[in-house]
C-alpha positions in Angstrom: 29.6 -56.8 -21.4 27.3 -56.8 -18.4 28.1 -54.0 -16.7 29.0 -52.0 -19.4 25.0 -53.1 -20.4 23.9 -52.1 -17.3 25.4 -48.6 -16.8 23.8 -48.1 -20.0 20.0 -49.1 -18.8 21.4 -46.9 -15.5 22.2 -44.0 -17.5 18.8 -43.8 -19.9 16.3 -44.0 -16.5 18.2 -40.8 -15.5 18.2 -39.4 -18.4 14.4 -40.7 -19.0 13.5 -39.1 -15.5 15.2 -35.4 -16.0 13.6 -34.9 -18.8 10.6 -35.3 -17.1 11.3 -33.2 -14.8 12.2 -30.3 -16.9 8.0 -29.9 -17.8 8.3 -28.6 -13.8 4.3 -28.8 -12.7 2.5 -29.4 -16.5 3.9 -33.1 -17.8 2.8 -34.0 -20.9 1.3 -37.0 -21.7 -0.4 -39.3 -23.8 -3.3 -42.6 -22.7 -5.6 -43.9 -23.8 -6.9 -45.9 -21.1 -7.6 -42.7 -18.8 -10.4 -41.5 -21.5 -14.0 -41.5 -20.8 -16.9 -40.8 -23.5 -16.6 -37.1 -24.2 -14.7 -36.5 -21.0 -12.2 -34.1 -20.4 -9.2 -33.8 -18.6 -7.9 -31.3 -16.6 -4.8 -30.1 -18.1 -2.8 -28.9 -15.0 -2.5 -32.4 -12.6 -0.5 -29.7 -10.3 1.9 -26.9 -10.6 2.8 -24.5 -7.4 1.7 -21.5 -7.3 3.7 -18.3 -7.6 0.8 -15.3 -6.2 -2.5 -14.7 -5.0 -5.6 -13.7 -5.6 -8.2 -12.1 -4.2 -11.3 -13.2 -6.6 -10.6 -15.6 -10.2 -9.7 -13.6 -12.8 -11.8 -12.7 -15.3 -11.0 -13.6 -19.1 -12.9 -11.5 -20.0 -10.1 -8.0 -18.5 -7.3 -10.7 -18.1 -4.6 -9.8 -21.1 -2.3 -12.0 -21.9 1.0 -11.5 -22.3 5.2 -12.5 -21.9 5.5 -14.9 -19.4 1.8 -16.1 -18.8 1.5 -19.8 -18.6 -1.2 -22.0 -19.9 -2.1 -25.1 -19.9 -3.8 -27.3 -23.3 -5.1 -30.2 -22.7 -6.2 -31.7 -26.4 -8.9 -34.9 -26.5 -9.2 -37.0 -29.6 -8.6 -40.8 -30.0 -5.8 -39.4 -27.1 -5.0 -37.2 -24.6 -2.3 -34.7 -25.4 -1.6 -32.4 -22.3 0.7 -29.6 -23.3 2.2 -26.6 -20.5 3.2 -23.2 -22.8 4.5 -20.2 -22.7 3.3 -16.6 -23.8 6.8 -16.2 -25.5 8.4 -12.7 -25.5 7.0 -11.9 -28.6 3.6 -12.4 -27.7 3.2 -15.4 -29.2 2.3 -19.4 -28.4 4.1 -21.6 -29.9 2.3 -25.8 -30.0 4.4 -28.9 -30.6 3.4 -30.1 -34.4 0.5 -27.9 -34.3 2.2 -24.2 -34.8 2.0 -20.9 -33.6 -0.8 -18.5 -32.7 -0.1 -14.6 -31.5 -1.9 -13.9 -28.3 -0.3 -9.8 -27.6 -3.1 -7.9 -26.4 -5.6 -10.0 -26.8 -8.2 -10.7 -22.8 -7.8 -15.1 -22.5 -11.0 -15.2 -23.7 -9.9 -13.8 -27.4 -7.1 -15.6 -26.9 -7.7 -19.0 -25.8 -11.0 -18.5 -28.6 -8.5 -17.9 -31.2 -5.9 -20.3 -30.5 -8.8 -23.4 -30.3 -9.9 -22.4 -33.4 -5.9 -22.8 -34.7 -5.8 -26.1 -33.4 -9.2 -27.1 -34.7 -8.3 -25.6 -38.9 -4.8 -26.6 -38.9 -4.2 -29.7 -36.3 -6.9 -31.6 -34.8 -10.3 -30.8 -36.2 -12.2 -33.1 -34.6 -10.6 -32.8 -30.7 -12.2 -31.8 -27.8 -9.8 -28.7 -27.2 -10.2 -27.6 -23.3 -7.5 -24.7 -22.0 -7.0 -22.7 -18.4 -4.8 -20.2 -17.3 -1.8 -21.6 -15.0 0.2 -19.2 -14.1 0.0 -15.3 -14.7 3.2 -13.2 -15.3 5.6 -10.9 -13.4 6.1 -7.4 -15.7 8.3 -4.1 -14.4 6.5 -1.0 -13.8 7.2 2.3 -13.6 6.7 4.5 -9.5 8.1 8.0 -9.8 8.4 10.8 -6.8 7.4 10.7 -3.6 7.7 7.4 -2.8 10.7 6.0 -0.7 12.3 3.9 -3.3 11.1 5.4 -7.2 12.3 3.9 -9.7 10.7 -0.1 -11.3 9.0 -2.5 -8.7 8.0 -6.1 -10.1 4.7 -6.7 -10.5 1.6 -8.8 -11.9 -2.2 -8.2 -12.8 -3.3 -8.5 -9.8 -1.6 -6.4 -7.7 -3.3 -3.8 -6.3 -1.5 0.2 -5.4 -0.9 -0.5 -2.2 0.7 -3.7 -2.6 3.0 -1.5 -5.2 4.0 1.0 -2.8 5.2 -1.4 0.0 7.4 -2.6 -3.1 9.0 1.2 -3.4 9.7 0.9 0.7 6.2 3.0 1.3 4.4 7.0 -0.2 7.1 9.5 1.2 6.0 11.2 4.4 5.0 14.7 2.1 3.4 12.8 -0.5 0.2 13.8 -1.7 -1.7 10.1 -1.5 -4.9 11.8 -2.3 -3.4 12.9 -6.1 -1.9 9.6 -7.9 -1.6 9.8 -11.5 -1.3 6.1 -13.6 -0.2 6.9 -16.8 -1.3 4.1 -19.7 0.5 3.2 -22.9 -2.5 4.3 -24.9 -2.1 8.1 -23.3 -5.5 7.6 -20.9 -5.1 9.0 -17.4 -6.5 8.3 -14.3 -6.5 10.3 -11.2 -6.6 8.4 -7.4 -7.4 8.7 -4.5 -5.8 6.1 -1.9 -6.7 7.7 0.9 -10.5 6.9 0.2 -9.2 3.5 0.0 -7.2 3.1 3.6 -10.4 5.2 5.4 -13.3 3.8 3.1 -12.1 0.5 2.1 -13.0 1.8 -1.8 -11.5 -0.8 -4.4 -11.6 1.8 -7.0 -9.0 3.9 -5.3 -6.3 0.8 -4.8 -6.5 -1.0 -8.0 -4.8 -2.9 -10.4 -2.6 -2.4 -13.7 -1.3 -2.7 -17.2 2.0 -3.6 -17.8 3.8 -0.4 -19.5 1.6 2.1 -16.5 3.8 4.4 -15.0 2.2 5.6 -11.2 3.3 9.2 -10.7 3.4 10.0 -6.6 3.1 14.0 -6.3 5.2 15.6 -3.4 3.1 18.5 -1.1 4.3 21.1 -0.4 5.8 21.7 3.5 4.7 25.2 4.4 1.0 25.0 2.9 0.0 21.4 2.6 1.4 20.1 5.6 0.7 20.0 9.4 2.8 18.3 12.2 2.2 15.4 14.3 3.4 14.7 18.2 3.2 13.1 21.4 2.2 9.4 22.0 2.1 7.9 18.9 4.3 6.3 16.4 5.8 7.9 13.1 5.5 11.4 14.5 6.3 14.2 11.8 5.1 15.8 9.4 2.3 14.5 6.9 0.5 16.0 3.5 -3.4 16.7 4.6 -6.0 16.7 1.9 -8.1 19.7 1.2 -10.8 19.5 3.8 -9.4 17.0 5.4 -10.8 16.0 9.6 -9.3 15.2 12.2 -10.7 11.4 12.2 -10.0 11.3 8.8 -6.4 11.8 9.6 -6.3 9.7 12.6 -8.0 7.2 10.8 -5.1 6.3 8.4 -2.4 8.1 9.9 -1.9 7.4 13.5 -0.1 4.7 15.0 -1.1 4.2 18.9 1.5 3.3 21.3 0.1 1.7 24.6 -0.2 5.4 26.7 -1.1 7.1 24.1 -4.7 8.8 25.0 -7.1 10.0 22.3 -8.6 11.7 25.6 -6.4 14.3 24.7 -5.7 15.2 21.2 -4.1 18.8 21.7 -4.5 21.6 18.7 -1.7 24.5 18.2 -2.9 26.6 15.3 -1.3 29.1 14.4 -2.4 33.2 13.7 -0.2 35.4 12.3 0.7 37.3 15.4 -0.1 34.8 17.8 -1.0 31.1 18.5 -4.5 29.4 19.8 -4.7 26.1 21.6 -7.9 23.4 20.5 -9.1 20.4 23.0 -10.9 18.3 20.5 -13.1 16.1 22.4 -13.7 12.2 20.4 -17.2 13.3 19.7 -16.1 16.4 17.6 -13.3 14.5 16.0 -15.6 14.6 12.3 -16.2 17.2 12.8 -12.9 19.4 13.2 -11.2 20.5 10.1 -7.2 20.4 9.7 -5.8 23.8 8.7 -2.3 23.3 7.0 -0.3 24.8 9.8 -2.2 22.7 12.5 0.3 21.0 15.2 -1.3 18.1 16.4 -0.2 16.4 20.2 -1.2 12.8 21.8 -1.1 12.6 24.6 0.3 9.8 26.9 -2.1 9.1 28.9 -3.8 12.4 29.8 -0.6 14.0 30.4 0.6 17.2 30.9 0.7 19.7 27.9 3.0 22.4 27.4 3.3 24.7 25.1 4.0 28.7 24.5 7.9 30.3 24.8 9.4 26.9 25.9 12.6 24.9 24.7 10.4 22.1 24.4 6.7 22.3 23.7 4.8 19.1 24.3 3.5 16.3 26.1 4.7 14.7 29.4 3.7 12.3 31.7 0.8 13.9 34.9 3.3 13.4 38.2 1.3 13.6 40.6 2.4 17.0 42.6 4.7 18.6 40.6 4.0 21.7 40.1 3.9 24.7 37.4 7.7 25.3 37.2 8.6 21.9 37.4 7.0 21.3 33.7 8.1 24.3 32.4 11.8 23.0 33.1 10.9 19.1 32.0 10.7 21.1 28.7 14.0 22.1 29.2 12.8 26.5 30.4 11.4 29.0 28.8 13.0 30.5 25.8 14.0 33.9 25.8 11.3 35.9 25.3 8.9 33.4 27.2 7.3 34.3 31.0 7.1 31.6 33.5 5.4 33.9 35.8 2.5 34.3 34.1 1.7 30.8 32.2 -1.7 30.4 31.6 -3.9 26.9 32.3 -6.1 25.0 30.4 -8.4 22.5 32.5 -10.1 19.6 30.5 -14.0 20.7 32.0 -13.3 23.8 29.8 -12.2 26.1 32.9 -9.2 28.7 32.4 -7.0 30.1 35.5 -3.7 31.9 35.5 -0.5 32.3 38.3 2.1 29.3 39.9 0.3 28.0 42.2 -2.5 26.3 40.3 -2.8 22.6 41.2 -1.9 20.1 38.1 -4.6 17.9 37.1 -4.7 15.2 34.0 -5.2 16.8 30.8 -3.8 20.3 31.5 -2.0 22.2 29.2 -0.3 25.1 30.5 1.2 27.7 28.0 4.0 29.9 28.7 3.0 33.3 27.0 5.6 36.6 26.4 7.1 38.7 28.3 5.0 42.3 28.7 8.0 43.7 27.2 8.3 41.5 23.9 4.6 42.0 23.6 4.4 45.6 23.8 7.2 45.7 20.8 6.0 43.1 19.0 8.7 40.4 19.0 
């Protein structure tokens, strides 16, 4: 009998502890001894933070919805602290009091409605304190030029850059300056996310509401893109904003590697029947406007650029003593239409030379032109 009684006592203690732990971060308790006059006891003793905030939530703007967690403290003859969740139907169930619907209300409106309901229906002389303990997560749809379109998990404090990261980032051909957000109420919002990347404009990196749809359009590779090559990470095509200058593009796009040399940026610009090669110095970055079809080459530590009618045009490391023919060979040799004997050399000081016996210097650009025959027949 003694052993049976001991077992029942131990079992009861475990059950009591387990029930207490079910309330997680918030405990329901009644304690008259802790009250001192009109002192308000916080509804939240401690909780595990599941989100990070850049600033305090504005109760006048935050919209309540299913999954939000509230803490309520009712102070009267005894102290009652309750953890409450907004249910999937938008209701808040208050034990021994009733149910209050707060769906679609701001946090401030919801707090006022819950307080009024408690005072009118249960505790008319109580002092009621309500706080937001944890914010909810919901699904938001991202479609278009992202690497993993579909629904992603978001909260009311998540900004566009975080949501795009959960969609595995922008597609290489995304028009990041022309993003559309469709709201559940039919409103449309346009976002130029490049202005957040370049200038930190927060309105171009907004937060979202439940039911929003984010649409990222694709740009046209033939009429809206430039190509990035050379000593940078993430080379390839990229969609430019109309009127975008080189500095804006470099600021938001490139990731330099150890050997990148921004003193040697070469723009290959395609004409109707020819190519032009433009060396852009850093002092001109903020004024040089890009146009669709430009090829941007970032040289490697003032290397040698080989362009024109060669198999592998691009930037190559400067090697003292190497000749023009050496670099043409490194670039895979000339194409069938190229004439290596008439190679043109553009020096960094602006001078231009033509021939085979030219001494190469760091930063030189070698251009292999067409043969005379091909030039005459227009091939």
